[in-house]
N, C-alpha and C positions, 0 to 999 in steps of 0.2 A: 383230392383223393383220386378222382378219375385220372388225372395226369399221372399219378404214381402207379395206378393199376395197369395202365396200358403203355407205359414207357417201355422202350424208346419211341413208340408210335406217337405221333402228335395228336392232341385233342382236336385240333382244327381238321385234320384229315379224317379222323375217326367220325366226327359229326357230319362232315360233308359226304363221305363215301360209304360209311358203314351203318351208322345208327339207324335202326328200323329198316335198313335196306339189304345189307349183305354181311354175312359172317366174316370174321377176320381172325387169323391166328397170329399172335404176337410173340415170337421167340424171345426168351429172356437174355439180357446181356449179363445178368448176375443170377446164377442158378440158386442162390440162397435168398433171393428177393423176398419170398413169402415164408421163409423158415420161422420167423418170429410169430406168425399167425397161428400155426397149428403144427402138430407132430404126432408120430406114432405113440410117443409117451403120453401125450394128452388124451389121445383116443383111448388108450388102455386105462387111464385113470377114470375117464367117464364111464367106461363099460364095467369096471371093477367096483367103483365106489359110489356111483350115482344111480338112482332109480329113475330112469327116463320114462316119460309118459308114453303109453302105447301109441298115441296119435303122432308121436315124434319119431319113433324108431321102428323100422321094418326092414325086411329083406326082400330082394327081388332077383328072380332067376329067369333069364330069357323073356322078360316082360311080364312075368307072373309074380304077383306078390305072395310071399310065404307067410304063414302064421308064425309069428316070432316065438310064441310059447315061452318056456322058461329059459334061463341063461344056459342051461345044459343044451337046449335045442340050438342055441346060437352056434355052438361049435359044429354041430351037424350041418347047419346051413352053410357055414364057411367051407366045409369039406365038399359040399355039393357044388361049390363055385358061385354061390349067391353073393350079390352085392349088398352091403350094409348101407342103409340110408338113415341119417339123423337130421330131421327137419328142424329149422330154427336153432341151429347150434350156436348162433351168436348170443342166445340167451344164457349160455353156459360158460362161454369163454370170453373174458374181458377184452382181449385184443380184437376179437371178432365183433364184439358189441361196439367197441370204439370205431372200428372200420365202418360198420353199418350205419352208425349215427352220423359220422362225418360225410359219408357218401350221400345219405338221405338228405342231409342239410344242404349239401352242395347242389344236387340235381333237382330237389323239390319233389321227389317221388318216394313212396315207401320201399324199403329194402329188407330182404330176408336172406340169411345164409344157411345153406344146407351142406351136409357132408356126405361124401360117397367113398366107400372103401370097397375095392374090387379085388378078388383073388387074381393071380396071374392068368392071362389068356382067356378071361371070362367076359361075357357080355351080359350085363345086368338087365338091360331094357331093349325091347324091340324098337324099330324106327317109330318115332313119335314127335310131336311138337309141343311146345309150352305156350301157355297163354300169357306169358310175361317174358321180357327180355332177360337174357342170362349172360353173366360173365363168369368164366370158369378159370380157377386158379389151380394149377397143378402143384401139389405140395410134395408128394413123393412118387417115385415110380414113373411109368409111362402109360399113355393111353392113346389109341388111334381113333380119330373122330372122322365121321362121314356126315357131311352137311348137304341137304337138298333144299330146293326152293319151296316156298309156301304154296299151298293149294287153296287156301282160304285167307284172305287178307285181314290182318289185325284181329286175330281171334281173342275172345275173352273167355273167362271160365264159364259164362252163361251160354256161349255159342258153340262150345265143344260138341262134337257129334260123331258117333261111330260111322256115319256116312262119309266123313272126311278120310280119304285114303292118300297114302304117300305117292309122290309122283313116280311115274314109270320112266326114270331116266337116271343116268349116273350122277353121283354127287358133284356139286360145283366146287366143293372144298373138301379135300382129304388131307389130314395132317396128323402128325404124331406129337402129342403134348408131352413135354419133358419138364422136369423140376424147374419151377420159376416161370414157366410159360403162362400166357393168358389167352383165352379164346372167347370171343364175343359171338353170340348167336341171337339174331332177332326173333321176337315171338312169331310163332307160326311156321318157322323154318324147320322142316323135318330133320331128325338127326338120330344117330346111335353111336356107341363107342365100344371098343374092345380093349381090355387091359393088355399090356405088353408082357415081356418075359418075367417081370417081377410085379408084385402087387402094386396097385395104384391107390393113391389117396388124393382126392381133390375136393375143393370147395366150389360150390355154385352159388354165386350171388344173384338172387332173383330180384329184378326191378319191376315192381307192380305199378306200372304207370297209370296215373289218372287219365281218363279218356272223356270224350264228350258226353257219354251216358252218365258219368258221375255228376256232371253239372245238371243234367235233367233230373237226376234223383234228388239232388240238393234243392232244385227249384220245386219239385213236388213236395218235399218236406216243408219248405217255406210257405207254399201256397195253402197248406193245411191250416195256417193261422187265420185265413180269411173265410168267413162264414159261407160265402157263395160257393166255394169249392168243396164244402162239406154238406151242402144242401142236396136233398134228394132230387133226382131227375123226375120230371112230371110223369104221372101215370099214363100208360098207353091204353086208354079205353076205346073200344070199338075200332082199334087200328089207327086211331088219330095220332099222328106223330108231329103235328104242328107245334104243340106246346113244348115238346122235347127239342125240336129244332130251334125254336126261339130261345130256349134256355141255353142250349149249346152255343148259340151265337153270342149270348151274353158272356159266357165263359171265355169264348174266343177273344172278345173285346177286352175282357178283364186281363187275360194273359198278355195281350199286346201292350196294354197300358203298363202292366207290371214289368215287362221286359224293357220298357223305355226309361225306367228309373236310371238316372245318371250314375248312381253309385252301386248299381247291382253287381257289375262284374268285379269291382274292387272288393265288395263284400264277400263274394265267393272266393276270390284270391286269398283274402284274409282267413277264410274258413279252411282253405287247403293248407295254409301255413300252420294252422292250429292242429290239423289232423296229423301232420308229420312231426310235431314236436315230441321229443322223447320224454319219458317220465324222468323227472329230476332224480339223480341218485341220492341215497341216504348218506348223511355225514353226521353220525352220532358220536358222542353226546352233544356236539355243538348245536345241532338242530333242535335240541331240547333246551337250549339256552345255557349250557354248562361248558366251561373250559374253552370258551371261544377265543379268549385273549391270553392264552397260556404263555405265548412268546412275547408278551408286552407289545411295544411299538414295532417290533420286528415280525409280528404275526402276519402271515401271508394269506391272501384270499384268492380263490380261483373262480373264474367265470367260464361256464361251459360254452365252447365254441358253437355248439349245435343249436343254440337258442336264438330265436328271432328277437331283435331288440328295436324298439321304436320309442322316441322321446318326443312328447308334444307339450306345448305350453298351454296351461289351463288357468282359468280365473275362478276364484271362490269368493263368496260374499263376506265371509268372516276373516279374510286374510288380506292384508295390504301388500304382502310379498308375492313375487312371482312363484307360481307353483308349476311343477312339471309332472306330467303323468308318464310313467315309464312302463312300457309293456315288454316283459321278458318272457318269451314263450307264451304260455297261456295265463300268466300272472300279470296283474297290474298293481303298481304301487304309486303313491303320490309323494313327491319330495319337495319340501319347502326350505328356504333359507340358504341353500347352496347355490353357488354360481353355476350357470349352464356349462361353462368350460370344465368344471370339476365333475359334473354329472356325466358329461360325454366321455371324459377320460376314464371314469369309474367303470363304464360299460364298453370301453374299447380295448381294455387291457386283458390279456389272457390270465395274468396274475399280477398282484400288487400287494404292497404292505401299507401299514398305517404311516410309516415314514414317507412312503411315496406320496401319499395324500397330503402330507405336510409340505412336501416340495411343490405340489400342484397349487396349493393355496395356503401360505403361511398363516393367514388370519383365521383359519378354521378353529373352532372351539372343540377340543378333543372330547370333553365330558358332555357337552350339550348337543353337539352336532354329529361328530364322527362315530362315537361309540354307539349311540342309539340307532343310527342309520345302519351301521354294519351288523349290529345285533339283529335288526329287523330283516335284513337281506339274508342272513344266515339261517334264521329260524324259518323263513319262508321257502328255503331251499333254492334261492337264486344264486347265492354265493356258497362255495365250499371252503372250509378251512383247510389249508395245506398242512399236512402232518409233517 
């Protein structure tokens, strides 16, 4: 997905020269590159027929947020030249939801997509920086961007401060975004934009990267399971701090020993994977156990690409057969009686049919092995039935 977004620019050059370092404007070789993602028609449909949450929709004029009020007020805001912002628009548009899920799965960091609609020759925001990396996709119209260096390295939402001021120097990148163009801006880099001669419609993909502080926060939550970390610090009577000092040294040693666990980092990496796993989509009524095999042996099943998959051999006391524990996203299932080669194929295909499974292993028992397993995977939301 990253390769698609920044094409024809190479991912290798992007990671080496730009990621977290420097903004880059990537002109489109195909002006209709992002046309399938969003349009004026879809925006009108959202505004006319959907009740968007107040926390998602707002207007901004020269850096000042306007009270959105009723829909009647929206017309007034547009006439004033305000920019419309819809946060988390990927939750409303399937194509954007798919893009966000695929990109999140590919890069291993949470992703959110926002929409910006600006009247011609208007500036919705004053110079500012974001506490996340952004990729801007120009859908319609034109917009001129001005990008400046950072003045505070790697800001987070917790470290934002009114004391941070934009640099007093010319922009290091000034460019006009046209339909199909992509623009990357590292977090912390100051920027603002002005719409061109016609109204502008663009999407901003915000990449909320995990940072070292997230690991510390996870460690803190894990340490709460140990009594010593929940224990009171000793009282400080008569100004005597020796007991507190001794207790803190014990905590220090406990932390050192905890950090030396050989599987600690792997445990946290697994936790990160769990955090970015998308909620499995609904596939009704199949997930309720009905009409799963309407197409008979030609029934096709779909495995979501954005799910993490791990297969491990396990042993159980009550079974003489090899068992396999399969982790799909945040779900775990145990499979017995099937060859490992079939299980691997089952979770490597983007889609397959029952006939495909028969080709993989002609000895499979349809009634005793295939149907019960597929039923279980569908009702668990691991597989979707292709309509």
